[in-house]
C-alpha positions in Angstrom: 72.9 95.0 84.3 72.6 95.5 80.6 74.6 93.9 77.8 76.6 96.2 75.7 76.7 94.8 72.0 79.7 95.5 69.7 80.7 98.9 71.0 82.4 100.9 68.2 85.9 101.9 68.9 85.0 105.5 69.5 83.1 104.5 72.2 85.7 102.6 74.1 87.2 105.7 75.8 83.8 106.1 77.5 83.5 102.1 78.5 87.2 102.3 79.9 86.6 105.2 82.4 86.8 104.1 86.1 84.2 105.4 88.6 86.6 107.8 90.6 87.2 111.4 91.2 89.5 113.1 89.6 92.7 114.0 91.5 92.0 117.8 91.0 88.6 117.0 93.4 90.8 116.2 96.1 94.0 118.2 95.3 92.8 120.9 98.0 92.0 118.1 100.8 95.4 116.7 100.3 97.4 120.0 100.3 95.8 121.1 103.5 96.6 118.1 105.3 100.3 117.8 104.1 100.9 121.2 105.2 99.4 120.6 108.4 101.5 117.8 109.1 104.7 119.2 107.9 104.1 121.9 110.5 102.5 120.2 113.4 103.8 116.8 113.2 102.1 114.0 115.5 99.5 116.5 116.5 98.5 116.9 113.1 98.3 113.1 112.8 96.3 112.6 116.1 93.8 115.5 115.2 92.9 113.9 111.6 92.4 110.4 113.5 89.9 111.9 115.5 88.0 113.4 112.4 88.3 110.3 109.7 88.6 107.5 112.2 86.3 109.0 115.2 89.1 107.9 117.4 91.5 110.0 120.0 95.2 108.3 120.1 97.4 108.9 122.9 100.1 106.9 121.4 100.6 106.6 117.3 103.3 103.8 117.7 102.1 100.2 118.2 104.0 98.9 121.3 105.7 95.4 121.8 102.8 94.6 124.3 99.9 95.1 121.6 101.9 93.1 119.0 102.1 90.3 121.6 98.4 90.3 122.6 97.7 90.6 118.9 99.6 87.4 118.1 97.7 85.4 120.9 94.3 86.7 119.4 95.0 85.3 115.9 93.3 81.7 115.8 95.7 78.8 114.9 93.7 78.2 111.9 94.7 81.6 110.6 98.3 81.3 111.3 98.6 78.3 109.4 97.0 80.0 106.5 99.0 83.1 106.7 102.1 81.0 107.0 101.4 79.1 103.9 100.9 82.2 101.8 103.9 83.6 103.1 106.1 80.5 102.2 104.7 80.8 99.0 105.2 84.6 98.5 108.6 84.2 100.0 109.6 81.5 97.2 108.0 83.4 94.3 109.6 86.6 95.2 113.2 84.9 96.1 113.5 83.8 92.7 113.1 87.1 91.0 116.6 88.0 92.8 118.6 88.8 89.3 121.7 87.3 88.2 124.6 89.9 88.5 125.6 91.4 85.2 129.2 92.4 84.4 130.9 92.9 81.1 133.9 93.9 79.9 132.9 96.2 77.1 136.4 96.2 75.6 139.7 95.4 77.0 140.4 97.4 80.1 136.6 98.9 80.6 134.8 96.6 83.0 131.2 97.7 83.7 128.7 96.1 86.1 125.6 96.3 88.1 124.6 95.8 91.7 121.0 95.9 93.7 120.9 97.8 96.1 118.2 98.0 98.8 116.1 101.1 99.5 117.0 101.6 103.1 114.0 103.2 104.4 110.2 102.2 103.0 106.9 102.9 104.1 104.1 100.4 103.6 100.4 101.6 103.4 98.0 99.2 104.5 94.4 100.2 103.9 91.7 99.6 106.9 88.0 100.5 106.0 86.0 97.9 106.0 87.9 94.7 105.6 91.4 94.2 107.5 93.7 93.5 104.7 96.3 91.5 106.4 97.2 90.0 103.1 98.7 93.2 101.9 101.4 93.0 104.7 102.4 90.2 103.4 102.9 91.1 100.1 104.6 94.3 100.9 106.5 93.2 103.8 108.0 90.1 102.5 109.5 91.7 99.3 110.9 94.4 101.5 112.6 92.2 103.8 114.1 90.0 101.0 115.6 93.1 99.4 117.4 94.1 102.3 115.4 97.3 103.5 116.7 98.2 106.8 113.8 100.4 108.3 110.2 99.0 107.3 107.2 101.4 108.4 103.8 100.5 108.3 101.0 102.6 108.5 97.3 101.5 109.3 94.3 103.0 110.6 93.2 102.0 113.8 89.3 101.0 114.9 87.3 103.1 117.4 89.0 101.6 120.3 92.6 102.6 118.8 93.8 99.2 117.9 95.1 98.1 114.6 93.1 94.4 113.6 95.0 91.6 115.4 96.0 89.9 111.8 97.5 92.9 110.4 100.1 93.0 113.5 100.6 89.2 113.5 101.5 89.5 109.8 103.8 92.6 110.4 105.4 90.9 113.1 106.3 87.8 111.2 107.3 89.4 107.9 110.1 91.9 109.7 108.1 95.1 110.2 110.3 97.4 112.1 107.7 100.1 113.1 104.0 100.2 113.1 102.4 103.1 112.9 98.1 103.8 113.9 97.2 106.0 111.1 95.2 106.2 107.8 94.6 107.9 105.0 96.1 111.3 103.7 97.8 111.7 107.1 99.5 108.5 107.0 101.3 109.3 103.8 101.8 112.6 104.8 103.6 111.4 107.8 105.9 109.0 106.2 106.7 112.1 103.5 108.1 114.5 106.5 108.7 112.5 109.2 106.8 113.5 112.4 108.0 113.1 116.0 106.8 109.4 116.1 106.7 108.7 112.1 109.9 107.8 110.6 110.5 109.5 107.2 110.9 107.3 104.5 112.5 106.9 101.3 109.8 105.2 99.2 105.9 104.7 100.0 104.1 101.3 98.5 100.9 99.9 99.2 97.0 100.2 97.6 94.4 102.9 98.9 91.2 104.5 98.0 91.3 107.6 96.1 92.5 109.5 98.6 95.6 107.8 99.6 96.7 107.7 95.8 96.1 111.2 95.4 98.4 111.6 98.8 101.4 109.3 97.4 101.2 111.3 93.9 101.4 114.5 95.8 104.1 113.1 98.1 106.6 112.9 95.0 106.8 116.5 95.0 108.8 116.2 98.1 111.2 113.8 97.0 109.5 110.7 98.3 109.4 107.9 95.7 106.1 105.8 95.3 105.5 102.5 94.0 102.4 103.3 91.6 99.3 105.1 91.7 97.3 101.9 93.0 93.9 103.2 93.7 90.1 101.4 94.0 90.5 97.8 92.6 89.1 96.3 89.8 88.8 93.4 87.3 88.0 92.4 84.0 86.9 88.8 82.7 87.4 87.3 79.5 84.8 84.3 79.0 83.8 82.2 75.9 81.2 79.1 76.0 84.0 77.1 77.6 83.9 79.0 81.0 81.6 78.2 84.2 79.0 80.8 84.6 79.5 80.5 88.3 82.9 80.7 88.5 82.8 83.9 86.3 79.9 85.3 88.6 81.7 84.6 92.1 84.8 86.1 90.7 83.1 89.4 89.8 81.2 89.5 93.0 84.7 88.8 95.0 86.4 92.0 93.3 83.0 93.8 93.8 83.0 93.4 97.5 86.4 95.5 97.9 84.4 98.7 97.8 81.9 100.8 96.2 84.2 102.5 94.2 85.8 99.1 92.8 84.9 97.8 89.1 84.3 94.7 87.2 83.9 93.9 83.7 83.1 91.2 81.9 83.8 90.6 78.1 82.7 87.8 76.2 82.2 86.5 72.7 78.9 84.6 73.4 75.7 86.6 74.3 74.4 83.2 76.1 77.4 83.1 78.6 76.9 86.8 79.6 73.2 86.2 79.9 73.8 83.2 82.1 76.4 85.5 84.4 73.9 88.2 84.6 71.4 85.8 86.2 73.9 84.3 88.2 75.0 86.9 90.2 71.8 87.8 92.1 71.7 84.5 93.0 75.1 84.5 94.5 74.7 87.9 96.1 71.7 87.0 98.3 74.2 84.8 100.2 77.1 87.5 100.8 77.3 89.8 104.0 78.7 92.9 102.1 75.4 93.3 99.6 75.1 97.0 100.1 78.9 97.6 99.0 78.6 94.9 96.1 75.0 96.5 94.6 76.8 100.1 94.7 80.1 98.4 92.8 77.6 96.2 90.4 76.3 99.5 89.3 79.3 100.6 87.8 79.9 97.3 86.1 80.3 96.5 82.3 79.2 93.5 80.3 80.3 93.7 76.8 79.5 91.1 74.0 82.4 91.1 71.1 82.1 89.4 67.9 85.6 88.6 67.6 88.4 87.7 70.3 90.6 89.7 68.2 88.4 93.0 68.8 87.9 91.5 72.6 91.6 91.5 73.0 92.3 95.0 71.7 89.6 96.5 74.0 91.3 94.5 77.0 94.6 95.9 76.2 92.7 99.7 76.1 91.1 99.1 79.6 94.3 97.9 80.8 93.2 95.9 83.9 94.7 95.4 87.4 93.2 91.8 87.3 92.5 89.7 84.3 90.8 86.3 84.0 91.0 84.4 80.9 88.6 81.6 80.6 88.6 80.4 77.2 89.3 77.6 74.9 91.8 79.7 72.9 93.4 80.8 76.3 97.0 81.2 74.7 95.8 83.6 72.2 95.2 85.9 75.2 98.1 84.9 77.1 100.3 85.9 74.1 98.5 89.0 73.4 98.1 90.8 76.7 100.4 93.9 76.6 98.1 95.9 79.5 97.2 93.9 82.8 98.5 94.0 86.5 98.3 90.3 87.5 96.8 87.6 84.7 94.9 84.5 85.9 94.6 81.6 83.5 91.9 79.2 83.6 88.5 77.9 85.0 90.3 77.1 87.9 92.4 80.3 88.7 90.3 82.7 90.6 91.5 86.2 91.5 91.3 85.3 95.2 94.4 83.2 94.3 96.8 86.0 93.7 95.2 88.2 96.6 96.1 85.4 99.2 98.5 82.5 98.7 99.5 81.8 95.1 102.9 83.6 95.4 102.2 86.6 93.1 101.9 89.8 94.5 98.4 91.6 94.5 99.5 95.2 95.0 98.9 96.3 91.1 98.4 99.4 89.2 94.7 100.2 88.7 92.9 103.2 86.6 94.7 101.9 83.5 98.2 102.2 84.7 99.0 99.0 84.0 99.8 100.5 80.6 103.0 102.0 81.9 103.5 100.4 85.4 104.2 96.9 86.9 102.9 95.3 90.2 105.3 95.3 93.2 108.2 93.1 92.5 111.7 92.4 94.6 112.5 95.0 92.0 110.1 97.6 93.9 112.7 97.9 96.9 115.7 97.9 95.6 117.7 100.3 93.3 120.4 99.5 90.4 123.9 101.3 91.0 126.2 101.1 87.8 129.8 100.7 88.3 132.6 100.8 85.7 136.4 100.3 86.2 139.0 101.2 83.6 142.5 100.1 83.3 145.3 102.2 81.9 144.5 100.0 79.0 141.0 100.8 78.8 141.5 104.6 79.2 144.0 104.7 76.5 141.3 102.5 74.2 138.5 104.9 74.5 140.2 107.9 75.6 140.2 109.3 72.2 136.8 108.9 71.3 135.5 110.4 74.6 137.8 113.4 73.7 136.4 113.9 70.4 132.8 113.6 71.9 133.7 116.0 74.8 134.7 118.6 72.4 132.2 118.4 69.9 129.7 119.2 73.0 131.7 122.0 73.7 132.3 120.5 77.5 136.4 121.0 77.3 136.6 120.0 81.0 135.1 116.6 80.3 137.8 116.3 77.6 140.2 117.5 79.8 139.6 115.1 82.2 140.7 111.9 80.0 143.6 114.0 78.2 145.3 114.5 81.6 145.2 111.0 82.3 146.4 110.0 79.0 149.4 112.4 78.8 150.5 110.9 82.5 150.3 107.2 81.2 152.6 108.8 78.2 154.9 110.1 80.5 155.6 107.0 82.4 156.2 105.2 79.1 159.0 107.7 78.1 
């Protein structure tokens, strides 16, 4: 781990690169699996479960008996922790319900917006080396609050053909309607096309590795919407001399343990702070169980010294981190100035873990620089907005002439006539 001092702007492009494969590198695999799932359905899903997960499945759908068994297996302490997190996530996402907008743009012309739920949504919950039951809460809670009628959850099974009990418990208490034992590209393909067991959905949400991200992007070619390209996790911390080096090191390690393709970045205006964190990391790492994963992730870490906070902020906005932690005396400067980030954590006592689990904000966020143009999951991710308008006779008479002139200027006479015929009818009624 070495410190990069005052990198020039022409090197920022290289420093903001993520350690992931390009879509082109996995495109052939995605297309092959999608084609097979579209034709063979469940048989293809089971085939790839054997190949990728090493498990032969007799049934893809989780049964009610399996759910009840899982409920019994989850400890009382974990149930209480999940319930606390659920309450906070519900409260924060419920507050996101927008106030109805209606406006009479001119006398007799009423316009309004209404939010409607996306009826059928698919939730992808990664398996891998950690059972992300917290992601179930982050996705299923807003889906249920939005009013989605069909909530399908896909997650890869373990070698015994089961999904982690905590994932099933979280799904059970959050209103998931169908749970499927399938992961990776096949799961995304299954929700895209529908199979004998997996319902076809209108939108797929949830994080995953680069193969899942590639599959989600490919799914859009078949009319299935996605939330965002959410790939391997990442964290950027800005810390100055007021930061606690042990806290910062802990945050970097917490993100690095997600996976070997995760990336952590520390930016500071203090070389001393950077050096303290670098010394602290191996001390804390020695006590962690996922050392090999963390060590591999740390090989792609960045430790960057910037002379000024202005330069630091510019770099951070260029990087566009999924998670951004601010540990600085001038935190207001960074709060005001951050333009590109998935979720921001302010102060020495706001670890990224809080947002991952229980503060109430959502942890499904854009990665790989997509925070420049995507938002994280919110209540709106599970809704669509429909515009309405109602014109009275007074209203069509008030704007009719303008519509006729504009339609004629575009050469769309039928559009013009749709107004003209109404105006004439009203004029005839008067006479």
